[in-house]
Backbone bond lengths (Angstrom), bond angles and torsions (degrees), N, CA, C in turn:
res aa  C-N    CA-C-N  psi(-1)  N-CA   C-N-CA  omega(-1)  CA-C   N-CA-C  phi
1 M - - - 1.450 - - 1.521 108.89 -
2 A 1.325 117.70 129.79 1.453 122.30 -179.02 1.530 110.73 -75.21
3 A 1.312 115.92 144.83 1.458 120.75 176.51 1.511 110.26 -70.72
4 A 1.330 115.99 141.06 1.443 120.34 178.11 1.503 110.66 -66.82
5 K 1.327 117.69 136.13 1.455 121.49 178.96 1.512 109.51 -73.98
6 T 1.331 114.88 137.74 1.458 119.91 176.80 1.508 109.47 -120.38
7 M 1.294 115.98 161.42 1.447 122.50 -179.04 1.516 108.20 -139.72
8 R 1.328 116.37 135.50 1.466 120.92 177.76 1.512 108.11 -89.13
9 V 1.330 115.46 129.30 1.457 122.01 176.82 1.508 109.37 -128.87
10 I 1.317 116.42 163.36 1.459 122.60 173.99 1.520 106.85 -112.54
11 A 1.323 115.57 127.11 1.449 121.89 -177.83 1.533 110.85 -65.95
12 R 1.314 117.08 135.68 1.473 122.14 171.82 1.504 110.47 -98.48
13 T 1.322 116.57 -26.85 1.451 124.19 176.87 1.516 107.83 -127.95
14 A 1.315 118.70 165.13 1.464 120.36 175.97 1.530 108.51 -65.22
15 L 1.332 115.59 126.19 1.447 120.33 -177.59 1.531 109.77 -110.06
16 V 1.335 116.46 121.76 1.457 121.16 174.89 1.532 105.89 -97.57
17 L 1.326 114.29 98.96 1.458 120.50 -178.17 1.516 112.54 -90.07
18 D 1.329 114.95 -28.32 1.468 122.31 179.65 1.516 106.98 -145.15
19 P 1.340 117.58 117.34 1.479 119.96 -176.50 1.550 112.42 -58.56
20 A 1.321 117.77 -21.86 1.465 120.84 -178.99 1.527 111.17 -83.78
21 Q 1.330 118.44 -8.00 1.465 122.35 -178.70 1.528 109.87 -116.27
22 P 1.346 117.20 156.85 1.471 118.27 175.83 1.518 109.91 -65.70
23 P 1.332 117.90 155.23 1.458 120.39 -179.65 1.517 112.25 -69.84
24 V 1.326 115.70 157.11 1.452 121.80 172.68 1.532 105.96 -82.06
25 L 1.300 116.99 122.48 1.465 120.71 -174.78 1.516 111.57 -83.47
26 P 1.346 116.76 154.34 1.467 119.77 178.25 1.523 111.43 -53.79
27 G 1.328 115.40 137.36 1.453 121.26 179.54 1.523 114.25 91.49
28 H 1.339 117.48 -8.30 1.450 120.70 -178.30 1.518 110.46 -97.82
29 P 1.322 117.10 140.02 1.472 121.12 178.55 1.531 110.75 -81.03
30 V 1.337 114.91 153.57 1.452 121.47 177.53 1.523 108.26 -152.49
31 N 1.319 117.74 145.00 1.453 122.69 173.51 1.524 108.18 -92.50
32 L 1.318 115.72 130.67 1.466 121.11 -179.05 1.523 109.71 -133.52
33 P 1.337 117.19 156.80 1.472 118.43 169.71 1.527 108.75 -56.22
34 A 1.293 117.00 142.09 1.470 122.77 -173.21 1.519 112.63 -53.16
35 A 1.332 117.78 -43.06 1.482 120.26 -178.10 1.528 110.16 -64.25
36 E 1.341 118.09 -42.24 1.441 121.36 179.71 1.535 109.71 -66.21
37 A 1.323 117.61 -41.30 1.465 122.24 179.80 1.529 110.55 -61.72
38 V 1.319 117.06 -45.46 1.475 120.90 178.98 1.505 110.58 -61.72
39 R 1.306 118.54 -41.05 1.472 122.39 -179.85 1.534 109.55 -63.73
40 L 1.325 117.56 -46.62 1.465 120.16 -177.83 1.531 111.47 -66.67
41 I 1.331 117.37 -35.70 1.466 121.08 175.01 1.508 110.56 -64.53
42 A 1.325 117.44 -45.33 1.471 122.02 -179.01 1.529 110.57 -63.21
43 E 1.325 117.56 -34.76 1.467 121.21 -179.49 1.525 113.00 -84.63
44 G 1.347 116.93 -3.43 1.458 120.15 175.85 1.522 113.46 85.76
45 H 1.345 118.38 10.34 1.474 120.48 -178.92 1.528 112.78 -89.51
46 A 1.333 117.91 -11.10 1.445 122.05 -179.10 1.518 109.94 -152.05
47 E 1.319 115.89 166.56 1.467 120.77 175.11 1.518 107.61 -136.11
48 P 1.326 117.20 153.04 1.466 119.87 -179.44 1.526 110.11 -61.10
49 A 1.303 116.02 138.61 1.471 121.13 177.45 1.528 109.10 -85.91
50 G 1.294 116.35 133.56 1.456 120.76 177.94 1.516 110.59 -88.42
51 P 1.325 117.29 -179.46 1.467 121.56 179.90 1.513 113.53 -58.73
52 A 1.343 118.47 -32.29 1.470 120.77 -179.40 1.533 111.09 -64.73
53 A 1.324 117.04 -39.32 1.470 120.08 178.58 1.512 110.27 -68.20
54 Q 1.325 117.92 -37.61 1.440 121.62 179.09 1.522 111.35 -65.39
55 A 1.336 116.29 -40.62 1.459 120.99 179.18 1.534 111.05 -66.57
56 E 1.333 115.40 -38.49 1.473 119.94 -179.66 1.512 111.47 -64.14
57 T 1.321 118.35 -39.13 1.455 121.52 -177.18 1.542 111.03 -79.59
58 A 1.324 118.14 -16.14 1.460 121.08 -178.98 1.522 110.94 -77.09
59 Q 1.323 118.17 -18.12 1.473 120.87 -176.52 1.502 111.37 -75.02
């Protein structure tokens, strides 16, 4: 079984991805399934994360 593709995005608005967890706040990166990430980008709720955001979260 192939692993699901994920995409790192940066929230533009507060994102409630799981009601049991705190929301992802604007400006914070998050990994999402690719289809969900594309939808949120298209709706203006997130933007693609560049290499700088990925390096920042790796620390």
